[in-house]
TIGUFI-886743 format. One record per residue: x, y, z of N, C-alpha, C in turn; residue number from 1; residue in one letter. Coordinates in Angstrom, 3 decimals, m for minus. Each point is the difference from the previous one (the first is absolute). Layout:
BEGIN
> n.x	n.y	n.z	ca.x	ca.y	ca.z	c.x	c.y	c.z	pos	code
> X	Y	Z	X	Y	Z	X	Y	Z	NUM	A
...
***
This chain:
BEGIN
> n.x	n.y	n.z	ca.x	ca.y	ca.z	c.x	c.y	c.z	pos	code
> 1.023	m1.351	m0.179	m0.997	1.350	0.195	0.846	1.211	m0.211	1	M
> m0.358	1.006	m0.604	0.534	1.443	m0.166	m0.915	0.830	0.466	2	F
> 0.603	0.866	0.942	m0.968	1.308	0.414	0.682	1.368	m0.639	3	W
> m0.733	0.879	m0.466	0.668	1.316	m0.575	m1.041	0.761	0.233	4	T
> 0.333	1.503	0.192	m0.830	1.033	0.006	m0.938	0.117	m0.974	5	Q
> m1.479	0.287	0.540	m0.862	0.541	m1.198	m0.517	1.458	0.217	6	V
> m0.004	0.629	m1.228	m0.845	1.405	m0.182	m0.956	m0.134	m0.461	7	R
> m0.958	m0.163	0.914	m1.137	m0.039	m0.708	m0.887	1.286	m0.545	8	P
> m0.593	m0.133	m1.168	m0.745	1.260	m0.565	m1.086	0.292	0.623	9	S
> m0.693	m0.991	0.620	m1.137	0.248	0.910	0.202	m0.840	1.295	10	D
> 0.231	0.782	1.036	0.438	m0.429	1.542	m1.032	m0.743	0.435	11	E
> m1.327	0.302	m0.102	m1.190	m0.509	0.481	m0.247	m1.078	m0.436	12	A
> 0.352	m0.539	m1.151	m0.598	m1.049	m0.621	1.301	m0.976	0.315	13	D
> 1.145	0.236	0.028	1.083	m0.686	0.627	m0.099	m0.623	1.673	14	T
> m0.177	1.031	0.320	m0.663	m0.642	1.494	m0.971	m0.949	0.375	15	R
> m1.026	0.177	m0.899	m0.942	m1.021	0.087	0.116	m1.603	m0.782	16	R
> 1.163	0.104	m0.804	0.318	m1.444	m0.491	0.716	m0.679	1.203	17	N
> m0.943	m1.401	m0.153	0.436	m0.808	1.169	1.075	m0.645	m0.226	18	L
> 0.685	m0.184	m1.315	1.261	m0.724	m0.591	1.265	0.918	0.691	19	N
> m0.168	1.267	0.358	1.333	0.742	0.000	0.074	0.049	1.746	20	L
> 1.226	0.080	0.213	0.526	0.307	1.521	0.615	1.425	0.155	21	V
> m0.361	0.407	0.581	1.093	1.585	0.435	0.548	0.080	1.207	22	E
> 1.374	0.077	m0.517	0.979	0.066	0.948	0.751	1.282	m0.171	23	L
> 0.764	0.603	0.980	0.673	0.827	m0.049	1.568	m0.111	m0.827	24	P
> 0.764	0.843	m0.151	1.414	m0.577	m0.580	0.521	m0.854	0.816	25	D
> 0.158	0.584	1.485	0.878	m0.479	0.866	m0.378	m1.610	m0.058	26	T
> m1.100	m0.494	0.243	m0.577	m1.212	0.414	0.093	m0.704	m1.368	27	A
> 0.090	0.364	m1.064	0.321	m0.663	m1.251	1.513	m0.514	0.137	28	M
> 0.972	0.869	0.099	1.430	m0.055	m0.041	0.372	m1.000	1.314	29	L
> m0.563	0.270	1.233	0.092	m1.082	1.062	m0.270	m1.436	m0.417	30	E
> m1.198	m0.134	m0.688	m0.670	m1.487	m0.374	1.183	m0.430	m1.006	31	A
> 0.756	0.842	m1.057	0.706	m0.327	m0.868	1.480	m0.710	0.767	32	S
> 0.364	0.815	0.740	1.289	m0.297	1.000	m0.386	m1.377	0.680	33	V
> m1.080	m0.173	0.473	m0.436	m1.023	0.926	0.238	m1.374	m1.317	34	M
> m0.635	0.212	m1.116	m0.121	m0.846	m0.785	1.122	m0.786	m0.548	35	H
> 1.040	1.322	m0.468	1.366	m0.436	m0.018	0.769	m0.928	0.965	36	V
> 0.176	0.583	1.431	0.313	m0.562	1.041	m0.339	m1.523	0.267	37	L
> m1.534	0.052	m0.054	m0.492	m1.558	0.308	0.044	m0.700	m1.099	38	N
> m0.442	0.165	m1.169	m0.143	m0.777	m1.051	1.370	m0.270	m0.723	39	E
> 0.772	1.008	m0.274	1.119	m0.129	m1.191	1.304	m0.488	1.333	40	G
> 0.187	0.950	0.828	1.053	m0.300	0.862	m0.114	m1.540	1.173	41	L
> m1.462	m0.309	m0.114	m0.238	m1.087	0.839	m0.296	0.170	1.317	42	G
> m0.329	1.208	0.527	m0.046	0.099	1.798	m1.013	m0.486	0.164	43	F
> m1.164	m0.047	m0.335	m1.005	m1.123	0.404	m0.025	m1.200	m0.257	44	R
> 0.797	m0.745	m0.883	0.197	m1.348	0.106	0.885	m0.339	0.876	45	K
> 1.153	0.801	0.267	0.753	m0.413	1.096	m0.313	m0.071	1.116	46	S
> m1.066	1.041	0.462	m0.457	0.158	1.176	m0.960	m1.258	0.338	47	S
> m0.650	m0.119	m1.059	m1.189	m1.310	0.501	0.643	m1.300	m0.189	48	E
> 1.172	m0.253	m0.767	0.720	m1.224	m0.108	1.074	0.025	1.198	49	R
> 0.425	1.090	0.329	1.068	m0.291	1.034	1.557	m0.363	m0.615	50	G
> 0.095	0.545	m1.295	0.554	m0.381	m0.683	0.876	1.559	m1.178	51	A
> 1.225	m0.041	m0.133	0.151	1.325	m0.534	0.161	m0.325	m1.272	52	C
> m1.005	0.467	m1.021	m0.049	m0.001	m1.442	m0.504	1.043	m0.664	53	M
> 0.231	m0.023	m1.507	m0.756	1.053	m0.920	m1.255	m0.609	m0.286	54	L
> m0.829	1.105	m0.483	m1.304	m0.471	m0.367	m0.142	m1.049	m0.768	55	G
> 0.810	m0.286	m0.930	m0.051	m1.227	m0.766	0.349	m1.207	0.609	56	D
> 0.387	0.184	1.169	0.480	m1.521	0.828	1.527	m0.200	0.122	57	G
> 0.778	0.898	m0.546	1.210	m0.250	0.090	0.579	0.337	1.326	58	R
> 0.981	m1.124	0.622	0.636	0.574	1.351	0.854	1.216	m0.131	59	H
> 0.157	0.645	1.169	1.009	1.101	0.060	0.574	m0.022	1.242	60	I
> 1.100	0.747	0.064	0.457	0.506	1.393	m0.937	0.409	0.833	61	P
> m0.026	0.505	1.597	m0.532	0.849	0.361	0.957	1.164	0.095	62	M
> 0.112	0.665	m0.989	0.670	1.166	m0.321	m0.811	1.173	m0.421	63	M
> 0.380	0.982	m0.329	m0.402	1.274	m0.663	m0.437	m0.353	m1.081	64	S
> m1.260	0.249	m0.666	m0.494	m0.215	m1.235	0.861	0.400	m1.066	65	Y
> 0.463	1.351	0.241	1.030	0.866	m0.955	1.306	m0.907	m0.018	66	S
> 0.370	m0.451	0.799	1.607	m0.891	m0.127	m0.343	m1.388	m0.802	67	L
> m1.257	m0.646	0.174	m0.344	m1.041	m0.837	m0.248	0.208	m1.176	68	I
> m0.657	1.283	m0.504	m0.183	m0.091	m1.284	1.596	0.577	m0.660	69	E
> 0.692	0.660	0.672	1.035	0.222	m0.666	0.980	m1.228	m0.138	70	Y
> m0.286	m0.876	0.935	0.739	m1.680	m0.496	m0.069	m0.499	m0.846	71	V
> m1.563	m0.004	m0.055	m0.736	m0.429	m1.190	0.471	0.234	m1.422	72	M
> 0.669	1.334	m0.021	0.489	0.329	m1.068	1.441	m0.423	m0.672	73	G
> 0.625	m0.419	0.801	1.396	m0.233	m0.012	0.304	m1.568	m0.770	74	L
> 0.858	0.045	m0.811	0.323	m1.290	m0.201	1.279	m0.639	0.880	75	D
> m0.594	m1.168	0.801	0.835	m0.220	1.020	0.489	m1.690	m0.320	76	L
> m0.269	m0.343	m1.058	0.187	m1.517	m0.328	1.402	m0.590	0.016	77	T
> 1.174	0.973	0.047	1.067	m0.352	0.289	0.553	0.457	1.572	78	D
> m1.049	0.059	1.064	0.250	0.506	1.297	0.190	m1.427	1.072	79	C
> 1.032	0.133	0.937	m0.161	m0.902	0.777	m0.348	0.751	1.287	80	A
> m1.080	m0.527	0.505	m0.340	1.041	1.258	m0.060	m0.828	1.492	81	L
> 0.360	0.747	0.676	0.267	m0.555	1.404	m1.322	0.698	0.782	82	L
> m1.012	m0.732	0.718	m1.319	0.646	0.760	0.301	m0.607	1.253	83	E
> m0.309	1.080	0.998	0.292	m0.010	1.507	m1.396	0.060	0.378	84	L
> m0.648	m1.128	0.132	m1.321	m0.045	0.459	m0.875	m0.316	m1.391	85	G
> m0.604	m1.037	0.258	m0.772	m0.503	m1.087	m1.508	0.121	0.100	86	G
> m0.800	m0.257	m0.858	m1.415	0.278	0.026	m0.709	m0.031	m1.324	87	G
> m0.869	0.560	m0.370	m0.776	0.447	m1.321	1.009	0.414	m0.978	88	Y
> 1.276	0.552	0.546	0.677	0.778	m0.805	1.025	m0.859	m0.486	89	S
> 0.106	m1.353	0.400	0.995	m0.873	m0.396	m0.748	m0.464	m1.616	90	T
> m1.110	m0.444	0.188	m0.771	m0.331	m1.348	m0.138	1.402	m1.013	91	D
> 0.128	0.831	0.440	m0.033	1.510	m0.699	1.555	0.141	m0.733	92	F
> 1.178	m0.502	0.906	1.155	0.119	m0.563	0.407	m1.111	m1.030	93	W
> m0.462	m1.078	0.530	0.355	m1.230	m0.663	m0.181	0.263	m1.484	94	S
> m1.390	0.421	m0.471	m0.311	0.256	m1.446	0.575	1.107	m0.457	95	R
> 0.844	0.507	0.475	0.737	1.051	m0.546	1.666	m0.071	m0.103	96	R
> 0.631	m0.567	0.737	1.453	0.216	0.299	0.550	m1.860	m0.751	97	V
> 1.108	0.055	m0.141	0.895	m1.324	m0.210	m0.258	m0.749	1.285	98	K
> 0.609	0.421	1.048	m0.279	m0.803	0.977	m0.253	0.635	1.632	99	S
> m0.701	m0.866	0.988	m0.193	0.706	1.115	0.462	m0.764	1.216	100	V
> 0.772	0.723	0.919	0.357	m0.731	1.248	m0.691	0.757	1.076	101	L
> m0.965	m0.712	0.453	m0.877	0.641	1.164	0.430	m0.503	1.527	102	T
> 0.780	0.867	0.683	0.202	m0.605	1.396	m1.345	0.408	0.833	103	L
> m0.590	m0.932	0.554	m1.289	0.485	0.744	0.588	m0.673	1.515	104	E
> m0.924	0.935	1.063	0.214	m0.249	1.456	m0.718	m0.647	0.722	105	T
> m1.588	m0.425	m1.076	m0.659	m0.679	0.791	m0.550	m1.441	m0.713	106	D
> 0.385	m0.935	0.935	0.155	m1.466	m0.404	m1.476	m0.225	m0.847	107	E
> m0.808	0.300	0.474	m1.498	m0.412	m0.487	m0.100	0.725	m1.277	108	Q
> 0.189	1.259	m0.226	m0.396	0.863	m1.115	1.275	m0.701	m0.941	109	W
> 1.262	m0.232	0.105	0.872	m0.526	m0.799	m0.546	m1.454	m0.598	110	A
> m0.611	m0.622	0.746	m0.553	m1.174	m0.536	m1.206	m0.021	m0.984	111	A
> m0.694	1.037	0.444	m1.048	0.137	m0.997	0.342	0.791	m1.452	112	S
> 1.420	0.540	0.101	0.580	0.646	m1.213	0.169	m1.172	m0.664	113	L
> 0.878	m1.100	0.674	0.484	m0.931	m0.743	m0.994	m0.728	m0.909	114	K
> m1.184	m0.269	0.640	m0.982	m0.818	m0.419	m0.538	0.844	m1.423	115	K
> 0.170	0.887	m0.323	m0.329	0.794	m0.975	0.963	m0.252	m1.513	116	L
> 0.938	m0.843	0.624	1.115	m0.459	m0.923	0.209	1.152	m1.648	117	N
> 0.364	1.047	0.668	0.398	0.968	m1.045	0.873	0.193	m0.827	118	L
> m0.031	0.220	m1.206	1.364	m0.261	m0.772	1.001	0.873	0.280	119	A
> 1.645	m0.467	0.083	1.111	0.472	0.105	0.091	0.669	1.236	120	N
> m0.718	m0.573	1.094	m0.306	0.489	1.366	0.801	m0.809	1.162	121	T
> 0.801	0.537	0.859	0.263	m0.880	1.096	m0.315	0.752	1.099	122	E
> m0.706	m1.183	1.034	m0.307	1.135	1.361	0.730	m1.055	1.170	123	I
> 0.547	1.129	0.632	0.856	m0.713	1.254	m0.732	0.664	1.221	124	R
> 0.058	m0.679	1.129	m0.572	0.397	1.009	1.275	0.491	1.016	125	T
> m0.060	1.184	0.347	1.499	0.483	0.809	m0.885	0.650	1.418	126	V
> 0.844	m0.147	1.154	m0.432	0.505	1.262	0.136	1.713	m0.275	127	A
> m0.870	0.468	0.760	m0.340	1.339	0.130	1.295	0.534	0.443	128	V
> 0.945	m0.515	0.928	1.189	0.527	0.681	0.963	m0.036	m1.100	129	S
> m0.079	m0.808	m0.955	1.303	m0.384	m0.824	m0.412	0.245	m1.435	130	A
> m1.011	0.977	m0.412	m0.078	0.387	m1.242	0.868	0.804	m0.659	131	L
> 0.342	0.902	0.800	1.145	0.835	m0.608	1.533	m0.630	m0.466	132	A
> 0.308	m0.700	1.161	1.263	m0.942	m0.187	m0.259	m1.112	m1.130	133	D
> m1.298	m0.350	m0.139	m0.235	m0.890	m1.415	0.377	0.767	m1.188	134	S
> m0.552	1.100	m0.043	0.223	0.964	m1.161	1.554	m0.013	m0.305	135	V
> 0.643	0.434	1.027	1.598	0.162	m0.380	0.617	m1.103	m0.126	136	S
> m0.492	m1.178	0.218	0.602	m1.243	m0.058	m0.153	m0.732	m1.466	137	K
> m1.095	0.684	m0.421	0.014	m0.635	m1.775	0.934	0.240	m0.726	138	L
> 0.032	m0.921	m1.056	1.499	m0.022	m0.653	m0.265	0.553	m1.320	139	D
> m0.919	0.896	m0.350	m0.294	0.578	m1.041	m0.996	1.257	0.134	140	H
> 0.135	0.735	m1.038	m0.406	1.195	0.063	m1.353	0.193	m0.686	141	S
> m1.130	0.926	m0.259	m0.877	0.100	m0.408	m0.557	1.475	m0.868	142	F
> m0.704	m0.130	m0.940	m0.011	1.119	m0.694	m1.342	1.202	0.711	143	D
> m0.737	m1.001	0.562	m1.020	0.883	1.063	m0.009	m0.724	1.421	144	G
> m0.373	0.851	1.037	m0.326	m0.570	1.021	m1.291	0.978	0.716	145	I
> m0.838	m1.118	0.643	m1.054	0.594	0.412	m0.233	m0.217	1.719	146	V
> m0.019	1.213	0.684	0.339	m0.038	1.573	m1.405	0.016	0.236	147	I
> m0.857	m0.723	0.600	m1.319	m0.304	0.397	m0.126	m0.954	1.281	148	D
> 1.001	m0.144	0.702	m0.217	m1.030	0.980	m0.169	0.283	1.283	149	P
> m0.833	m0.734	0.823	m0.247	0.143	1.476	1.484	m0.182	0.873	150	N
> 0.467	0.876	m0.228	1.753	0.042	0.527	0.371	1.539	m0.012	151	S
> 1.399	0.146	0.466	0.781	1.268	0.169	0.318	0.263	m1.468	152	N
> m0.976	1.023	m0.454	0.223	0.188	m1.532	1.403	0.747	0.040	153	R
> 0.464	0.974	1.093	1.383	0.442	m0.104	0.978	m1.027	m0.354	154	Y
> 0.156	m0.936	0.562	1.004	m0.852	0.086	m0.250	m0.951	m1.404	155	R
> m1.189	m0.167	m0.479	m0.160	m0.835	m1.280	0.314	1.074	m1.071	156	C
> 0.137	1.255	0.101	0.117	1.108	m1.123	1.449	m0.097	m0.033	157	A
> 0.505	m0.044	1.389	1.717	0.335	0.061	0.828	m1.308	m0.915	158	K
> m0.992	m1.157	0.479	0.682	m1.351	m0.536	m0.329	m0.105	m1.773	159	A
> m1.206	0.498	m0.335	m0.149	0.306	m1.115	0.781	0.684	m1.081	160	A
> 0.722	1.105	0.908	0.614	0.741	m0.958	1.386	m0.764	m0.700	161	L
> 0.221	m1.209	0.717	1.314	m0.428	m0.462	m0.247	m1.292	m1.033	162	G
> m1.304	m0.182	m0.142	m0.837	m0.950	m0.891	m0.706	0.277	m1.359	163	R
> 0.266	1.427	m0.312	m0.522	0.917	m0.935	1.061	0.083	m1.158	164	L
> m0.415	m0.468	m1.371	0.849	0.130	m0.653	0.004	1.448	m0.750	165	K
> 0.737	0.513	m0.578	0.362	1.129	m0.966	m1.301	0.005	m0.939	166	P
> m0.805	1.353	0.063	m1.248	m0.210	m0.910	m1.253	m0.366	0.805	167	G
> m0.025	m0.500	0.924	m0.965	m0.792	0.602	m0.969	1.170	0.844	168	G
> m0.886	m0.752	1.005	m0.980	0.995	0.850	m0.361	m0.840	1.027	169	F
> m0.125	1.142	0.882	m0.554	m0.646	1.273	m1.435	0.759	0.374	170	I
> m1.070	m1.127	0.519	m1.176	0.786	0.263	m0.261	m0.177	1.418	171	I
> m0.115	1.085	0.585	m0.288	0.030	1.479	m1.741	0.322	0.512	172	L
> m0.672	m1.031	0.345	m1.444	0.379	0.071	m0.346	0.983	1.328	173	D
> m0.757	0.598	0.030	m0.541	0.873	1.220	1.217	0.944	0.387	174	N
> 0.706	0.224	m0.981	1.260	1.202	0.172	m0.420	0.970	0.980	175	S
> m1.093	0.333	0.113	m0.272	1.231	0.922	0.181	m0.129	1.269	176	E
> 0.087	m1.363	0.439	0.167	m0.739	1.383	1.427	0.070	0.321	177	W
> 0.667	0.016	m0.943	1.562	m0.280	0.309	0.859	0.851	m0.751	178	Y
> m0.051	1.257	0.903	1.192	1.221	m0.688	1.242	m0.455	0.083	179	P
> 0.236	m0.901	1.302	1.455	m0.202	m0.061	0.719	m0.900	m1.272	180	N
> m0.998	m0.775	0.074	0.570	m1.044	m1.311	m0.074	0.404	m1.272	181	T
> m1.003	1.102	m0.492	m0.248	0.803	m1.087	1.589	0.736	m0.253	182	T
> 0.277	0.912	0.946	1.061	0.680	0.376	1.387	m0.974	m0.417	183	A
> m0.084	m1.107	0.555	1.289	m1.170	m0.194	0.140	m0.112	m1.614	184	L
> m1.317	m0.224	m0.283	0.244	m0.323	m1.594	0.284	1.225	m0.906	185	L
> m0.637	1.191	0.252	0.715	1.087	m0.826	1.605	0.336	0.294	186	R
> 0.357	0.000	1.339	1.298	m0.230	0.002	1.086	m0.790	m0.618	187	A
> m0.661	m1.255	m0.295	0.831	m0.965	m1.152	m0.151	0.593	m1.214	188	A
> m0.510	1.334	m0.567	m0.005	0.391	m1.165	m1.126	m0.594	m0.976	189	D
> m1.008	m0.695	0.820	m1.249	m0.163	m0.635	m0.724	1.044	m0.389	190	L
> m0.933	m0.001	m1.114	m0.951	1.171	m0.312	m1.161	m0.406	0.598	191	I
> m0.759	0.842	1.024	m1.181	m0.602	0.482	m1.456	0.874	m0.856	192	Q
> m0.820	m1.232	m0.191	m0.843	0.527	m0.641	m1.321	m0.276	0.872	193	V
> m0.956	0.509	0.567	m0.952	m0.287	0.827	m1.485	m0.021	m0.967	194	D
> m0.823	m1.093	0.234	m1.300	m0.185	m0.200	m0.974	0.105	1.024	195	F
> m0.696	1.121	0.196	m0.699	0.160	1.086	m1.525	m0.079	m0.707	196	L
> m0.988	m1.035	0.593	m1.038	m0.701	m0.334	m0.776	m0.381	0.744	197	D
> m1.445	m0.193	m0.244	m0.520	m1.163	0.469	0.364	m1.554	m0.159	198	F
> m0.337	m1.236	0.561	0.358	m0.956	m0.166	m0.953	m1.077	0.041	199	R
> m0.134	m1.305	m0.314	m1.100	m0.974	0.425	0.077	m0.089	1.664	200	P
> m1.095	m0.298	0.415	m0.423	m0.280	1.536	0.347	1.157	0.966	201	L
> 0.527	1.034	m0.418	0.194	1.119	0.774	m0.967	1.112	m0.412	202	R
> m0.571	0.688	1.078	m0.598	1.243	m0.232	0.565	1.430	0.001	203	W
> 1.397	m0.165	0.313	0.971	1.255	0.139	0.716	m0.151	m1.086	204	Y
> 0.849	1.217	m0.446	0.659	0.112	m1.042	1.538	m0.399	0.626	205	R
> 0.768	m0.639	m0.810	1.435	m0.690	0.519	1.196	0.443	m1.075	206	C
> 1.127	m0.131	0.325	0.948	0.422	m0.695	0.674	m1.402	m0.388	207	A
> 0.521	m0.443	m1.284	0.763	m0.985	m0.392	1.077	0.708	m1.019	208	S
> 1.340	m0.503	0.376	0.972	0.867	m0.665	0.879	m0.824	m0.826	209	S
> 0.650	0.437	m0.994	0.968	m0.914	m0.741	1.382	1.031	m0.154	210	I
> 1.221	m0.796	0.354	1.085	0.479	m0.132	0.864	m0.348	m1.025	211	F
> 0.507	0.602	m1.019	0.550	m0.038	m1.244	1.431	m0.066	0.195	212	L
> 0.996	m0.820	m0.299	1.060	0.353	m0.316	0.469	0.717	m1.004	213	H
> 0.986	0.882	0.079	0.364	0.804	m1.034	0.046	m0.397	m1.712	214	S
> 0.149	m1.236	0.055	0.009	m0.835	m1.364	m1.362	m0.477	m0.314	215	D
> m0.962	0.168	0.612	m1.252	m0.458	m0.194	m0.450	0.444	m1.220	216	F
> m0.644	m0.711	m1.220	m0.758	0.628	m1.077	m1.235	m0.590	m0.138	217	R
> m1.113	0.580	m0.163	m1.398	m0.570	m0.030	0.076	m0.444	m1.250	218	A
> m0.302	m1.367	m0.307	m0.447	m0.789	m0.632	m1.600	m0.285	m0.479	219	K
> m0.579	0.670	m1.267	m1.504	m0.206	0.105	m0.341	m1.412	m0.305	220	P
> m1.045	m0.363	0.706	m0.423	m1.445	m0.446	m0.730	0.027	m1.149	221	R
> m0.632	0.887	m0.564	m0.797	0.429	m1.230	0.975	0.820	m0.755	222	E
> m0.775	0.770	m0.738	0.677	1.185	m0.979	m0.025	1.178	0.403	223	A
> m0.384	m0.091	1.447	m0.308	1.670	0.517	m0.019	m0.284	1.443	224	R
> 0.428	1.288	0.657	0.246	m0.241	1.483	m0.004	1.787	0.384	225	L
> m1.036	0.061	0.845	m1.013	m0.898	0.957	m1.001	m0.514	m1.269	226	P
> m0.751	m1.227	0.896	m1.221	m0.499	m0.939	m1.224	0.966	1.037	227	L
> m0.868	0.090	m1.447	m1.288	0.749	0.458	m0.421	m0.552	1.360	228	P
> m0.489	0.718	1.131	m0.124	m0.324	1.334	m1.290	m0.781	m0.048	229	P
> m0.371	m0.710	1.018	m1.389	m0.661	m0.093	m0.840	0.843	0.494	230	I
> m1.241	0.174	m0.644	m0.950	1.126	m0.184	0.278	1.426	m0.263	231	G
> 1.277	m0.328	m0.801	0.352	1.446	m0.970	m0.401	m0.061	m1.096	232	G
> 0.364	1.408	m0.615	m0.673	0.398	m1.597	1.657	0.012	m0.826	233	K
> m0.287	m0.890	m1.075	1.124	m0.371	m0.962	m0.165	0.967	m1.066	234	D
> 0.614	0.989	m0.275	m0.030	0.914	m1.313	1.224	0.221	m0.914	235	I
> 0.749	m1.160	0.594	1.465	m0.128	m0.937	m0.265	0.120	m1.188	236	A
> m0.746	m0.752	m0.616	m0.191	m0.110	m1.399	m0.446	1.259	m0.810	237	A
> m0.878	0.798	0.521	m0.067	1.305	m0.357	0.111	1.323	0.593	238	V
> 1.225	m0.257	0.858	0.651	1.249	0.564	1.156	0.716	m1.082	239	N
> m0.465	0.941	m0.710	0.861	0.619	m0.634	1.281	0.579	0.767	240	D
> m0.335	0.369	1.312	1.236	0.563	1.085	1.196	m1.066	m0.267	241	W
> m0.229	m1.040	m0.264	0.910	m1.205	0.390	0.628	m0.391	m1.624	242	D
> m0.301	0.694	m0.774	0.412	m0.370	m1.502	1.552	0.477	m0.137	243	A
> 0.608	m1.114	m0.818	1.537	0.174	m0.316	0.245	0.947	m0.988	244	I
> 0.956	0.954	0.542	0.257	1.010	m1.002	1.410	0.187	m0.090	245	T
> 0.237	0.844	m0.995	1.802	0.144	m0.309	0.452	0.862	0.689	246	D
***
């Protein structure tokens, strides 16, 4: 259903029409925003099912919608990913990257993830107190590292810096709660980009941040980046202001 403004030539006849709904502009705009959030981004479906997903049912991390959409536009097929703290995000990453190593501190949750038999994914159970040390002891490095565990994130970030490949990235979720950790990553000469937005299963806005190595180069998954946003308007094909000129 699409709504638009009607400018009647005969306002009295329009008001008597039983098939028309009268709304102020603000109510129409608010309804449209809620439609994008609930149906496109899947906020309602996630809340009803207790699982993080888009409106089309695809699992996503419990992170800022804007970060998720940015990542969905990247070609990560050659990316070896380390995930600290697994979940619906593990399924999301496994469908986009070359390999995923997930270190999970909850034994039952790790067992549930293993049952999914996700492609190119290894799930390891690690004690909370040993998570950062486990990262430091890994014998190889990664193109991407996601920090979202039930553990000390400062220690995890410090260990992650030693396992990050040149040109890679680190994602820190709920970064607004970890100012010491974000300062640590910036001090390591990583470029901080914050995505402040709503997310599944939360009624307040949060921040998810990506920290880019100076050699990072965004590789589009498709012919363009960013992709048209969920619930957005795509005018690229008819946008004269984007025409290539000499």
